[in-house]
VEXMIVO-439197 format. One line per field, with one value per residue (C-alpha): chain; y, x, z. Coordinates in nm, 3 decimals, m for minus. Layout:
N
chain = c(A, ...)
py = c(Y, ...)
px = c(X, ...)
pz = c(Z, ...)
//
This chain:
712
chain = c(A, A, A, A, A, A, A, A, A, A, A, A, A, A, A, A, A, A, A, A, A, A, A, A, A, A, A, A, A, A, A, A, A, A, A, A, A, A, A, A, A, A, A, A, A, A, A, A, A, A, A, A, A, A, A, A, A, A, A, A, A, A, A, A, A, A, A, A, A, A, A, A, A, A, A, A, A, A, A, A, A, A, A, A, A, A, A, A, A, A, A, A, A, A, A, A, A, A, A, A, A, A, A, A, A, A, A, A, A, A, A, A, A, A, A, A, A, A, A, A, A, A, A, A, A, A, A, A, A, A, A, A, A, A, A, A, A, A, A, A, A, A, A, A, A, A, A, A, A, A, A, A, A, A, A, A, A, A, A, A, A, A, A, A, A, A, A, A, A, A, A, A, A, A, A, A, A, A, A, A, A, A, A, A, A, A, A, A, A, A, A, A, A, A, A, A, A, A, A, A, A, A, A, A, A, A, A, A, A, A, A, A, A, A, A, A, A, A, A, A, A, A, A, A, A, A, A, A, A, A, A, A, A, A, A, A, A, A, A, A, A, A, A, A, A, A, A, A, A, A, A, A, A, A, A, A, A, A, A, A, A, A, A, A, A, A, A, A, A, A, A, A, A, A, A, A, A, A, A, A, A, A, A, A, A, A, A, A, A, A, A, A, A, A, A, A, A, A, A, A, A, A, A, A, A, A, A, A, A, A, A, A, A, A, A, A, A, A, A, A, A, A, A, A, A, A, A, A, A, A, A, A, A, A, A, A, A, A, A, A, A, A, A, A, A, A, A, A, A, A, A, A, A, A, A, A, A, A, A, A, A, A, A, A, A, A, A, A, A, A, A, A, A, A, A, A, A, A, A, A, A, A, A, A, A, A, A, A, A, A, A, A, A, A, A, A, A, A, A, A, A, A, A, A, A, A, A, A, A, A, A, A, A, A, A, A, A, A, A, A, A, A, A, A, A, A, A, A, A, A, A, A, A, A, A, A, A, A, A, A, A, A, A, A, A, A, A, A, A, A, A, A, A, A, A, A, A, A, A, A, A, A, A, A, A, A, A, A, A, A, A, A, A, A, A, A, A, A, A, A, A, A, A, A, A, A, A, A, A, A, A, A, A, A, A, A, A, A, A, A, A, A, A, A, A, A, A, A, A, A, A, A, A, A, A, A, A, A, A, A, A, A, A, A, A, A, A, A, A, A, A, A, A, A, A, A, A, A, A, A, A, A, A, A, A, A, A, A, A, A, A, A, A, A, A, A, A, A, A, A, A, A, A, A, A, A, A, A, A, A, A, A, A, A, A, A, A, A, A, A, A, A, A, A, A, A, A, A, A, A, A, A, A, A, A, A, A, A, A, A, A, A, A, A, A, A, A, A, A, A, A, A, A, A, A, A, A, A, A, A, A, A, A, A, A, A, A, A, A, A, A, A, A, A, A, A, A, A, A, A, A, A, A, A, A, A, A, A, A, A, A, A, A, A, A, A, A, A, A, A, A, A, A, A, A, A, A, A, A, A, A, A, A, A, A, A, A, A, A, A, A, A, A, A, A, A, A, A, A, A, A, A, A, A, A, A, A, A, A, A, A, A, A, A, A, A, A, A, A, A, A, A)
py = c(0.327, 0.005, m0.104, 0.006, m0.168, 0.015, m0.158, m0.016, m0.121, m0.109, 0.011, 0.214, 0.587, 0.793, 0.943, 1.303, 1.480, 1.517, 1.789, 1.933, 2.164, 2.420, 2.665, 2.724, 2.745, 2.999, 2.921, 2.843, 2.569, 2.208, 1.821, 1.597, 1.255, 1.063, 0.717, 0.610, 0.260, 0.141, 0.199, 0.206, 0.546, 0.825, 1.203, 1.506, 1.767, 2.101, 2.208, 2.568, 2.560, 2.846, 3.001, 2.841, 2.940, 2.676, 2.685, 2.566, 2.341, 2.138, 1.738, 1.588, 1.378, 1.059, 0.843, 1.007, 0.892, 0.573, 0.343, 0.459, 0.292, 0.555, 0.327, 0.028, 0.182, 0.380, 0.009, m0.162, m0.101, m0.291, m0.016, 0.302, 0.129, 0.100, 0.480, 0.604, 0.454, 0.556, 0.893, 0.911, 0.791, 1.038, 1.368, 1.380, 1.753, 1.994, 2.238, 1.996, 2.105, 1.834, 1.855, 1.547, 1.528, 1.358, 1.395, 1.213, 1.243, 1.429, 1.098, 1.108, 1.447, 1.445, 1.149, 1.429, 1.709, 1.470, 1.364, 1.713, 1.808, 1.530, 1.680, 2.030, 2.133, 2.390, 2.601, 2.547, 2.652, 2.281, 2.300, 2.049, 2.119, 1.888, 1.934, 1.771, 1.858, 1.614, 1.863, 1.639, 1.477, 1.806, 1.931, 1.590, 1.659, 2.020, 1.818, 1.578, 1.793, 2.024, 1.686, 1.636, 1.999, 1.977, 2.255, 2.545, 2.247, 2.116, 2.391, 2.248, 2.335, 2.235, 2.248, 2.022, 1.976, 2.116, 2.430, 2.498, 2.766, 2.804, 3.155, 3.160, 2.882, 2.734, 2.969, 2.711, 2.408, 2.094, 1.845, 1.574, 1.412, 1.177, 1.070, 0.783, 0.860, 0.517, 0.345, m0.099, m0.042, 0.184, 0.498, 0.549, 0.880, 1.028, 0.912, 0.973, 1.363, 1.438, 1.313, 1.520, 1.820, 1.816, 1.748, 2.056, 2.283, 2.219, 1.999, 2.104, 1.892, 1.520, 1.517, 1.213, 1.054, 0.813, 0.556, 0.498, 0.219, m0.024, m0.385, m0.559, m0.926, m1.076, m1.438, m1.588, m1.742, m1.959, m1.896, m1.945, m1.731, m1.443, m1.534, m1.484, m1.140, m1.021, m1.264, m1.177, m1.292, m1.677, m1.659, m1.555, m1.832, m2.090, m1.937, m2.017, m1.813, m1.624, m1.268, m1.097, m0.823, m0.911, m1.027, m1.185, m0.953, m0.748, m0.963, m0.637, m0.411, m0.452, m0.530, m0.437, m0.133, m0.210, m0.163, m0.305, m0.425, m0.432, m0.713, m0.937, m1.282, m1.481, m1.638, m1.790, m1.954, m2.307, m2.209, m2.078, m2.190, m1.959, m1.882, m1.589, m1.356, m1.001, m0.799, m0.406, m0.264, 0.087, 0.344, 0.699, 0.825, 0.960, 1.160, 0.900, 0.558, 0.304, m0.005, m0.312, m0.549, m0.928, m1.210, m1.468, m1.829, m2.037, m2.350, m2.478, m2.757, m2.691, m2.479, m2.142, m1.818, m1.600, m1.260, m1.175, m1.141, m0.813, m0.863, m0.547, m0.165, 0.041, m0.235, m0.489, m0.797, m1.118, m1.435, m1.802, m1.701, m1.575, m1.241, m1.023, m0.682, m0.477, m0.087, 0.038, 0.326, 0.409, 0.443, 0.156, m0.089, m0.162, m0.057, m0.289, m0.236, m0.539, m0.878, m1.245, m1.365, m1.029, m0.983, m0.931, m0.585, m0.431, m0.173, m0.451, m0.565, m0.766, m0.643, m0.800, m0.744, m0.961, m1.086, m1.101, m1.349, m1.719, m1.664, m1.780, m2.149, m2.234, m2.572, m2.671, m2.446, m2.203, m1.863, m1.605, m1.239, m0.965, m0.614, m0.319, 0.034, 0.290, 0.629, 0.917, 0.699, 0.342, 0.049, m0.182, m0.503, m0.692, m1.069, m1.216, m1.575, m1.703, m1.292, m1.313, m1.055, m1.079, m0.757, m0.841, m0.444, m0.352, m0.152, 0.112, 0.255, 0.009, 0.020, m0.063, m0.191, m0.304, m0.665, m0.784, m0.614, m0.806, m1.132, m1.071, m1.010, m1.335, m1.554, m1.780, m1.847, m1.486, m1.400, m1.734, m1.570, m1.273, m1.405, m1.631, m1.376, m1.080, m1.397, m1.461, m1.104, m1.024, m1.239, m1.020, m0.766, m0.757, m0.402, m0.290, 0.027, m0.066, 0.184, 0.114, 0.333, 0.300, 0.188, m0.201, m0.289, m0.614, m0.529, m0.265, m0.514, m0.808, m0.637, m0.560, m0.815, m1.027, m0.817, m0.680, m0.454, m0.330, 0.026, 0.090, 0.385, 0.356, 0.637, 0.571, 0.868, 0.726, 0.582, 0.809, 0.919, 0.622, 0.372, 0.485, 0.445, 0.075, m0.027, 0.092, m0.124, m0.443, m0.382, m0.600, m0.843, m0.929, m0.872, m0.586, m0.187, 0.107, 0.270, 0.079, 0.241, 0.592, 0.666, 0.955, 1.045, 1.133, 1.020, 0.912, 1.182, 1.463, 1.288, 1.363, 1.256, 1.498, 1.303, 1.044, 0.974, 0.824, 1.018, 0.715, 0.400, 0.074, m0.341, m0.372, m0.218, m0.404, m0.342, m0.518, m0.675, m0.550, m0.535, m0.316, m0.201, 0.076, 0.367, 0.401, 0.116, 0.166, m0.043, 0.009, 0.160, 0.213, 0.587, 0.553, 0.341, 0.595, 0.870, 0.708, 0.618, 0.888, 0.801, 0.410, 0.302, 0.108, m0.210, m0.208, m0.498, m0.517, m0.727, m0.796, m0.793, m0.758, m0.769, m0.970, m0.835, m1.142, m1.186, m1.439, m1.421, m1.384, m1.451, m1.161, m1.105, m0.952, m0.753, m0.634, m0.561, m0.333, m0.146, m0.126, 0.249, 0.412, 0.546, 0.579, 0.570, 0.544, 0.814, 1.010, 1.052, 0.975, 0.901, 1.213, 1.047, 0.757, 0.842, 1.020, 0.728, 0.484, 0.310, m0.036, m0.173, m0.051, 0.207, 0.326, 0.277, 0.172, 0.324, 0.149, 0.160, 0.199, m0.100, m0.111, m0.236, m0.534, m0.843, m1.064, m1.336, m1.082, m0.999, m1.229, m1.494, m1.572, m1.799, m1.812, m1.902, m1.930, m1.988, m1.739, m1.541, m1.282, m0.966, m0.721, m0.755, m0.459, m0.487, m0.286, m0.299, m0.004, 0.310, 0.261, 0.354, 0.340, m0.025, m0.238, m0.578, m0.818, m1.140, m1.410, m1.558, m1.908, m1.993, m2.321, m2.324, m2.214, m1.899, m1.548, m1.353, m0.997, m0.898, m1.000, m0.983, m0.857, m0.814, m0.873, m1.159, m1.070, m1.187, m1.134, m1.252, m1.275, m1.628, m1.633, m1.885, m1.688, m1.572, m1.432, m1.406, m1.142, m1.317, m1.364, m1.697, m1.479, m1.307, m1.075, m0.864, m0.663, m0.742, m0.487, m0.573, m0.442, m0.521, m0.528, m0.292, m0.617, m0.932, m1.212, m1.564, m1.779, m2.175, m2.341, m2.413, m2.167, m1.808, m1.625, m1.274, m1.060, m0.819, m0.526, m0.321, m0.013, 0.154, 0.552, 0.584, 0.967, 0.838, 0.471, 0.409, 0.081, 0.096, m0.187, m0.256, m0.588, m0.773, m1.140, m1.369, m1.705, m1.922, m2.146)
px = c(4.495, 4.245, 4.110, 3.730, 3.363, 3.056, 2.754, 2.449, 2.096, 1.802, 1.479, 1.293, 1.265, 1.347, 1.043, 0.955, 1.042, 0.807, 0.572, 0.310, 0.072, 0.074, m0.166, m0.454, m0.357, m0.492, m0.759, m0.506, m0.364, m0.468, m0.340, m0.163, m0.106, 0.264, 0.328, 0.692, 0.675, 0.994, 0.762, 0.411, 0.353, 0.207, 0.154, m0.007, 0.173, 0.047, 0.050, 0.024, m0.245, m0.220, m0.587, m0.725, m1.016, m1.284, m1.318, m0.962, m0.868, m0.530, m0.617, m0.457, m0.126, m0.209, 0.054, m0.034, m0.413, m0.410, m0.220, m0.539, m0.850, m1.090, m1.112, m1.222, m1.451, m1.633, m1.669, m1.852, m2.198, m2.327, m2.135, m2.256, m2.629, m2.635, m2.512, m2.765, m3.068, m2.973, m2.879, m3.236, m3.385, m3.213, m3.289, m3.660, m3.743, m3.661, m3.469, m3.231, m2.839, m2.623, m2.251, m2.027, m1.698, m1.412, m1.599, m1.385, m1.516, m1.841, m2.059, m2.235, m2.263, m2.406, m2.669, m2.743, m2.806, m3.030, m3.211, m3.256, m3.379, m3.657, m3.806, m3.824, m3.517, m3.401, m3.669, m3.747, m3.347, m3.192, m2.804, m2.531, m2.161, m1.854, m1.521, m1.211, m0.863, m0.635, m0.577, m0.565, m0.917, m1.032, m0.968, m1.093, m1.480, m1.484, m1.471, m1.708, m1.937, m1.899, m1.983, m2.322, m2.454, m2.362, m2.131, m2.387, m2.574, m2.257, m2.069, m1.675, m1.437, m1.060, m1.037, m1.031, m1.352, m1.228, m1.134, m1.482, m1.659, m2.052, m2.134, m1.866, m1.831, m2.154, m2.461, m2.571, m2.514, m2.563, m2.902, m2.729, m2.361, m2.253, m1.887, m1.639, m1.359, m1.315, m1.042, m0.933, m0.921, m1.180, m1.016, m0.715, m0.878, m0.917, m1.292, m1.330, m1.165, m1.331, m1.723, m1.635, m1.540, m1.837, m2.067, m1.947, m1.914, m2.061, m2.371, m2.759, m2.900, m3.004, m2.861, m2.881, m2.568, m2.478, m2.307, m2.517, m2.333, m2.102, m1.996, m1.663, m1.605, m1.266, m1.125, m0.822, m0.595, m0.337, m0.060, 0.236, 0.269, 0.138, 0.355, 0.679, 0.516, 0.603, 0.867, 1.164, 1.356, 1.244, 1.278, 1.647, 1.681, 1.553, 1.774, 2.090, 2.315, 2.507, 2.369, 2.122, 1.874, 1.740, 1.989, 1.974, 1.748, 1.673, 1.383, 1.169, 1.431, 1.268, 0.920, 0.615, 0.441, 0.172, m0.142, m0.405, m0.234, m0.484, m0.425, m0.652, m0.636, m0.918, m0.579, m0.517, m0.846, m0.663, m0.371, m0.559, m0.775, m1.075, m1.310, m1.497, m1.667, m1.805, m1.560, m1.705, m1.984, m1.915, m2.230, m2.169, m2.517, m2.493, m2.176, m1.970, m1.830, m1.922, m1.683, m1.830, m1.544, m1.701, m1.545, m1.475, m1.499, m1.219, m1.362, m1.080, m0.848, m0.497, m0.323, m0.085, m0.267, m0.058, m0.271, m0.599, m0.777, m1.045, m1.287, m1.502, m1.516, m1.620, m1.472, m1.721, m1.447, m1.595, m1.363, m1.474, m1.796, m1.919, m2.099, m1.856, m1.875, m2.199, m2.152, m2.516, m2.584, m2.896, m3.092, m3.334, m3.047, m3.183, m2.889, m2.574, m2.284, m2.155, m2.280, m2.225, m2.090, m1.986, m1.748, m1.421, m1.297, m0.943, m1.068, m1.256, m0.920, m0.923, m0.703, m0.446, m0.320, m0.042, 0.056, 0.442, 0.664, 0.584, 0.166, m0.031, m0.116, m0.449, m0.715, m1.039, m1.300, m1.025, m1.203, m1.004, m1.048, m1.013, m0.953, m0.976, m0.901, m0.872, m0.714, m0.776, m0.679, m0.653, m0.779, m0.526, m0.605, m0.435, m0.539, m0.563, m0.582, m0.767, m0.757, m0.357, m0.243, 0.013, 0.214, 0.417, 0.463, 0.784, 1.045, 1.281, 1.386, 1.359, 1.276, 0.934, 0.915, 0.626, 0.546, 0.683, 1.031, 0.989, 0.946, 1.189, 1.474, 1.385, 1.350, 1.608, 1.626, 1.713, 1.972, 2.158, 2.160, 2.302, 2.570, 2.695, 2.717, 2.887, 3.126, 3.256, 3.273, 3.467, 3.734, 3.874, 3.965, 4.104, 3.978, 3.703, 3.490, 3.118, 2.809, 2.468, 2.276, 1.949, 1.836, 1.916, 2.001, 2.091, 2.359, 2.490, 2.537, 2.647, 2.926, 3.073, 3.062, 3.185, 3.492, 3.631, 3.874, 3.587, 3.470, 3.085, 2.926, 2.535, 2.312, 2.008, 1.805, 1.511, 1.616, 1.926, 2.012, 1.766, 1.920, 2.280, 2.120, 1.970, 2.336, 2.501, 2.246, 2.355, 2.705, 2.843, 2.603, 2.728, 3.096, 3.190, 3.292, 3.025, 3.355, 3.359, 3.015, 2.965, 2.604, 2.554, 2.176, 2.141, 1.991, 2.195, 2.074, 2.246, 2.584, 2.890, 3.275, 3.308, 3.071, 3.322, 3.683, 3.801, 3.691, 3.672, 3.508, 3.600, 3.631, 3.256, 2.907, 2.631, 2.249, 2.014, 1.738, 1.392, 1.064, 1.119, 0.743, 0.632, 0.405, 0.553, 0.675, 1.058, 1.350, 1.480, 1.792, 1.866, 1.903, 2.092, 2.350, 2.379, 2.415, 2.681, 2.870, 3.136, 3.227, 3.319, 3.664, 3.740, 3.743, 3.412, 3.250, 2.867, 2.614, 2.391, 2.547, 2.190, 1.829, 1.599, 1.224, 1.007, 0.621, 0.358, 0.034, m0.249, m0.620, m0.719, m1.093, m1.136, m0.850, m0.940, m1.320, m1.201, m0.981, m1.261, m1.316, m1.594, m1.958, m2.235, m2.233, m2.549, m2.678, m2.394, m2.101, m1.783, m1.598, m1.386, m1.213, m1.079, m0.750, m0.654, m0.756, m0.553, m0.860, m0.729, m1.079, m1.310, m1.089, m1.186, m0.965, m0.600, m0.556, m0.380, m0.428, m0.085, 0.118, 0.047, 0.180, m0.009, 0.082, m0.075, m0.144, m0.393, m0.560, m0.844, m0.935, m0.557, m0.436, m0.130, m0.176, 0.170, 0.506, 0.761, 0.913, 1.229, 1.125, 1.473, 1.805, 1.963, 2.322, 2.426, 2.765, 2.791, 2.541, 2.197, 2.059, 1.747, 1.670, 1.438, 1.281, 1.023, 0.887, 0.647, 0.419, 0.269, m0.012, 0.009, m0.396, m0.689, m0.878, m0.947, m0.642, m0.668, m0.319, 0.036, 0.242, 0.563, 0.860, 1.256, 1.511, 1.790, 2.118, 2.365, 2.696, 2.892, 2.882, 2.516, 2.469, 2.247, 1.959, 1.671, 1.309, 1.064, 0.762, 0.390, 0.495, 0.698, 0.414, 0.686, 0.712, 0.476, 0.477, 0.392, 0.057, m0.071, m0.455, m0.577, m0.819, m1.034, m0.984, m0.861, m1.008, m0.679, m0.615, m0.291, m0.148, m0.352, m0.297, 0.003, 0.066, 0.354, 0.447, 0.725, 0.869, 1.084, 1.305, 1.325, 1.618, 1.547, 1.236, 1.299, 0.960, 0.898, 0.612, 0.450, 0.284, 0.101, m0.109, m0.294, m0.354, m0.538, m0.501, m0.784)
pz = c(0.060, 0.055, m0.217, m0.244, m0.249, m0.339, m0.203, m0.300, m0.143, m0.384, m0.354, m0.106, m0.154, 0.105, 0.344, 0.333, 0.642, 0.895, 0.879, 1.135, 1.053, 1.361, 1.243, 0.972, 0.625, 0.376, 0.144, m0.134, 0.069, 0.037, 0.079, m0.040, 0.122, 0.105, 0.162, 0.311, 0.125, 0.405, 0.718, 0.570, 0.748, 0.603, 0.637, 0.500, 0.331, 0.278, m0.097, m0.221, m0.515, m0.737, m0.842, m1.113, m1.348, m1.311, m1.663, m1.726, m1.495, m1.485, m1.428, m1.151, m1.256, m1.354, m1.146, m0.774, m0.827, m1.045, m0.732, m0.516, m0.468, m0.614, m0.937, m0.725, m0.539, m0.829, m0.978, m0.694, m0.776, m0.463, m0.238, m0.458, m0.467, m0.097, m0.048, m0.315, m0.130, 0.209, 0.105, m0.094, 0.253, 0.476, 0.247, 0.278, 0.375, 0.101, 0.341, 0.414, 0.459, 0.312, 0.401, 0.236, 0.428, 0.208, m0.138, m0.324, m0.732, m0.566, m0.598, m0.294, m0.311, m0.635, m0.492, m0.241, m0.480, m0.669, m0.366, m0.236, m0.618, m0.610, m0.245, m0.384, m0.208, m0.476, m0.409, m0.043, 0.089, 0.034, m0.021, m0.051, 0.030, m0.047, 0.106, m0.009, 0.151, m0.115, m0.376, m0.708, m0.618, m0.562, m0.879, m1.027, m0.883, m1.032, m1.372, m1.250, m1.117, m1.441, m1.669, m1.494, m1.454, m1.084, m1.066, m0.920, m0.707, m0.482, m0.316, m0.306, m0.036, m0.073, 0.288, 0.578, 0.752, 1.050, 0.864, 0.749, 0.960, 1.002, 0.896, 0.666, 0.432, 0.584, 0.584, 0.868, 1.068, 0.819, 0.889, 0.731, 0.680, 0.430, 0.447, 0.353, 0.523, 0.649, 0.582, 0.617, 0.980, 1.000, 1.213, 1.004, 0.806, 1.115, 1.160, 1.535, 1.571, 1.219, 1.346, 1.683, 1.524, 1.329, 1.596, 1.767, 1.506, 1.176, 1.243, 1.381, 1.673, 1.592, 1.284, 1.023, 0.961, 0.653, 0.735, 1.079, 1.211, 1.166, 1.316, 1.320, 1.333, 1.399, 1.412, 1.580, 1.347, 1.305, 0.996, 0.887, 0.649, 0.843, 1.084, 0.891, 0.831, 1.157, 1.377, 1.229, 1.547, 1.547, 1.175, 1.216, 1.480, 1.211, 0.947, 1.175, 0.958, 1.243, 1.118, 1.375, 1.305, 1.631, 1.837, 2.218, 2.437, 2.156, 1.965, 1.937, 1.839, 1.465, 1.418, 1.243, 1.348, 1.630, 1.401, 1.182, 0.885, 0.540, 0.293, 0.110, 0.296, 0.081, m0.095, 0.251, 0.339, 0.289, 0.498, 0.829, 1.078, 1.230, 1.457, 1.413, 1.716, 1.684, 1.849, 1.815, 1.760, 1.646, 1.626, 1.441, 1.466, 1.815, 1.805, 1.975, 1.899, 2.119, 2.144, 2.306, 2.408, 2.431, 2.574, 2.281, 2.367, 2.154, 2.015, 1.815, 1.873, 1.993, 1.822, 1.831, 1.724, 1.548, 1.494, 1.502, 1.164, 1.148, 0.881, 0.985, 1.002, 0.706, 0.433, 0.540, 0.511, 0.396, 0.432, 0.368, 0.241, 0.573, 0.658, 0.827, 0.896, 0.798, 0.783, 0.810, 0.645, 0.793, 1.140, 1.008, 0.954, 0.580, 0.345, 0.399, 0.195, 0.173, 0.287, 0.256, m0.059, m0.214, m0.528, m0.500, m0.491, m0.397, m0.156, 0.056, 0.292, 0.570, 0.862, 1.059, 1.392, 1.478, 1.847, 1.919, 1.900, 1.818, 1.902, 2.222, 2.225, 2.253, 2.368, 2.270, 2.498, 2.611, 2.768, 2.579, 2.659, 2.365, 2.516, 2.273, 2.290, 2.028, 1.992, 1.773, 1.439, 1.554, 1.716, 1.923, 2.101, 2.375, 2.466, 2.790, 2.883, 3.178, 3.336, 3.307, 3.094, 2.803, 2.757, 2.477, 2.402, 2.254, 2.488, 2.412, 2.062, 1.742, 1.393, 1.253, 0.890, 0.669, 0.739, 0.358, 0.496, 0.817, 0.610, 0.346, 0.633, 0.790, 0.451, 0.499, 0.090, 0.080, 0.327, 0.212, m0.144, m0.021, 0.205, m0.015, m0.277, m0.052, 0.112, m0.223, m0.371, m0.032, m0.139, m0.421, m0.200, 0.175, 0.292, 0.080, 0.128, 0.095, 0.007, 0.134, m0.122, 0.050, 0.371, 0.368, 0.771, 0.646, 0.391, 0.608, 0.944, 0.727, 0.549, 0.876, 1.032, 0.743, 0.680, 1.003, 0.789, 0.571, 0.544, 0.506, 0.410, 0.506, 0.253, 0.469, 0.319, 0.534, 0.852, 0.894, 1.269, 1.364, 1.165, 1.295, 1.622, 1.558, 1.434, 1.753, 1.927, 1.760, 1.656, 1.946, 1.940, 1.563, 1.606, 1.442, 1.545, 1.487, 1.399, 1.057, 0.954, 0.841, 0.818, 0.582, 0.546, 0.198, m0.134, m0.379, m0.606, m0.290, m0.260, m0.355, m0.310, m0.087, 0.188, 0.183, 0.292, m0.059, m0.390, m0.581, m0.473, m0.669, m0.696, m0.599, m0.681, m0.481, m0.474, m0.258, m0.432, m0.378, m0.586, m0.880, m0.915, m0.672, m0.698, m1.044, m1.309, m1.287, m1.238, m0.928, m0.841, m1.219, m1.143, m0.829, m1.079, m1.300, m1.083, m0.853, m1.208, m1.163, m0.823, m0.919, m1.003, m1.307, m1.161, m0.973, m0.927, m0.977, m0.772, m0.912, m1.223, m1.425, m1.408, m1.625, m1.664, m1.681, m1.778, m1.739, m1.942, m1.673, m1.621, m1.364, m1.384, m1.059, m1.072, m1.430, m1.329, m1.040, m1.311, m1.559, m1.714, m1.586, m1.775, m1.548, m1.177, m1.019, m1.293, m1.317, m1.594, m1.452, m1.769, m1.729, m1.416, m1.640, m1.766, m1.416, m1.171, m1.447, m1.599, m1.788, m1.915, m2.223, m2.291, m2.646, m2.986, m2.866, m2.555, m2.279, m1.889, m1.654, m1.555, m1.190, m0.858, m0.715, m0.479, m0.774, m0.497, m0.351, m0.672, m0.620, m0.861, m1.071, m1.310, m1.501, m1.898, m2.024, m1.855, m1.770, m2.062, m2.050, m2.234, m2.153, m1.990, m1.766, m1.746, m1.431, m1.517, m1.692, m1.680, m1.776, m2.124, m2.297, m2.411, m2.592, m2.583, m2.745, m2.696, m2.833, m2.592, m2.641, m2.436, m2.201, m2.084, m2.237, m2.028, m2.061, m2.064, m1.896, m1.930, m1.807, m1.517, m1.530, m1.254, m1.219, m1.192, m1.022, m1.138, m0.838, m0.946, m1.248, m1.262, m1.302, m1.005, m0.782, m0.918, m0.680, m0.839, m0.763, m0.938, m0.833, m0.648, m0.425, m0.165, m0.011, m0.354, m0.567, m0.960, m1.248, m1.393, m1.744, m1.822, m2.159, m2.291, m2.381, m2.222, m2.489, m2.491, m2.545, m2.624, m2.652, m2.951, m3.166, m2.946, m2.975, m2.817, m2.895, m2.654, m2.688, m2.392, m2.380, m2.086, m2.054, m1.800, m1.761, m1.609, m1.511, m1.704, m1.832, m2.111, m2.288, m2.595, m2.725, m2.989, m3.036, m3.293, m3.341, m3.571, m3.671)
//
């Protein structure tokens, strides 16, 4: 029997199976959104809801909504104020019938109900209806309405707007439509089909629309960092290590999805070269979306353009202090959500549209023509130079991944660390069996090409058949036989020894390194390591041999402000949402908000206030147990400490010679951020902080507690 090696990929959970809604659901159903963190794709799932008494609601799961942008939006006073003024300007007729689509916590609905009452609408037949298909948010909205005495003034529907019927749900067509069904690329939440269906089925003639119009601005930019987020093939060529995820003529077989990718680009101010142009005008008020496609003259010096950076649409993105997209909330163009020099907000992001390959050379005064087109949920772009089309669309079946995953796969240091460690591990046994327990393409390909006698078992719970097809396509280019690889297509929690030819795996147990904080705070792969323990032989070699939980005290004023607890929002009490939405700042008593995942480099102004400290070790050579750690932080810089960033450093080998860090200095990884309820002023030599952490292997969660002292 050949010796065995277990290769465990660490990180991404598998995506749910595709779900298409082919018929109308009953009134007891609602929708929940799930995100595939491997590819970035999202889908709406039908959820059966048991009928509940209105006075005894079940609060939505805290972690489900704490990672959304709801809290940040409600903390954005400029946005709230602009919507209030626009709604008050729109609601002038006491018989107005207002429809709020995608109502969230019900803020806009309550604004409309208050404005309606101010003009005598309560006695003249006016009404406000709100529909919210996202089940947890719909339940939370009812709690907010009750807290403000609005439960009888706003009629709530746990439905999609295309399931509402005039004469059944609505007494008559609505005169006014308010909504916030707009995302960072403007159309991603179904703006077009929602407006079209509303105009056809739910609205009266010549309705008032809030928001009324959006103008999108774009810039052609050059950025080495952004280039690395999409051009895997050329970065693999630069790595020159002989491993090809995108070999030869198949350079597009792994790529980012051809869409706008939302991210906070303010931190790239010193790295990108810019030239702003107004690209798109979008008007909602006449029942159509009208897109204007101007020709842009590029006026920078010679450069390669790697991507288009859009700061427009609904989220009026500000870049380098310039006024960008304006969301006009009424037809008189006098209520603009976001203007020049706005404060940082997590929900106001830029969008990046990546051009393929190394980019397109451009010189001063060169005329470029940008063509925009849209489908129901997205806008795509094509850049033509001197009327010569640049068709770089992908051909054939290929895998699409998140930009950060593309960048990591092309990172020379990351690849080198894994290649060297696995090469050393494979010298121990001649014919190992290696198990890839996640969707890692790199590890499956690397082991197969480095060890022709190895057997690779790829679980691929998310990629499944598509992952198998990919490996078949690149096998010859990487000098391995596809017969070496068995794709199971299961999660680690579902796999059994019967799925494998060998009842025991042995000699090596290897985890691919990914960030440890995604969606909820957990040690990535710890549960997988425990689940597979019974299938490992006694001499199993573990890689990485351990993970070290690290932390650093941080000043994060922008993020802390956006995560502060809510009280009054434009005259409406929202304190009931704080726990559910994961509020962190200004919490009562000793309460502490959740530790949440962020790309720290995208969190507005940031400053490290201490050196990096180790807090807890995880030993992967044995099943994961409950553990506890503590440390004392001594500050190295003056400032206001809003919390600390936490991450895992992965020790890959037993000699501790190869360590990969996922800290804030690496932009491809998310970190956990634990914010304090109240900021602390700190000084070197005077201020210290004690931090403790405990890990629960049953949930994979890490909880933190801290206290600070200042010496005179």
